[in-house]
N, C-alpha and C positions, 0 to 999 in steps of 0.2 A: 131892862136887860139888853145887852149888846152882843151880837154874834158876828165876829169878824174873822174871816179866813184870809191869810196872806200866804200865797204860794212862795216857796223858796226862803222861808224864814230861817235865819241862822242864829239869832240870839234874842232872848226875852229878858228884859231887865226892868227893875222898879226903882223909882226915885221918890221916896217919901220926903216931904218937907213940912215946915210949920204951917204954910198957907196953901200949898198945892200938893197934889199927889199925881204922879205920872207913871205910865207904863210905856216902854219903848220896845218895838219889834224891828230888828235889823233884818234886811232881806237882800238876796242876790238872785237874779234871773238872767242868765246869759250875759249880755252886754249892759245890763241895768243893775243898779244897786240903790238902796234907799233905806228910809226909816219911816215907820209908822209910829206916831206919837199920840197917845191917848191921855188926855188930862182928865182925871176923875173927880178932883175937887179944886176949887169950890163949885165949878160947873163943868159939865161934860163938854169936851172939845176934842175933835179928832183931826189930825193933820197927817197927810201922806206925802212924803217927798221922794221923788224918783230922779236919779241921776244916771246919765249915760256915760260909760267909761270905755 
């Protein structure tokens, strides 16, 4: 079980594939924006990218 909270989330999307399954959470917080990518198959992997604009 994974419990993740991302403040400022603006969009939740899913990208199923033949070999991988991904969940994407776009977010914005003031001068920062980014994306949280969660790969759920074939193995769990979490990436958080933050950009200043």
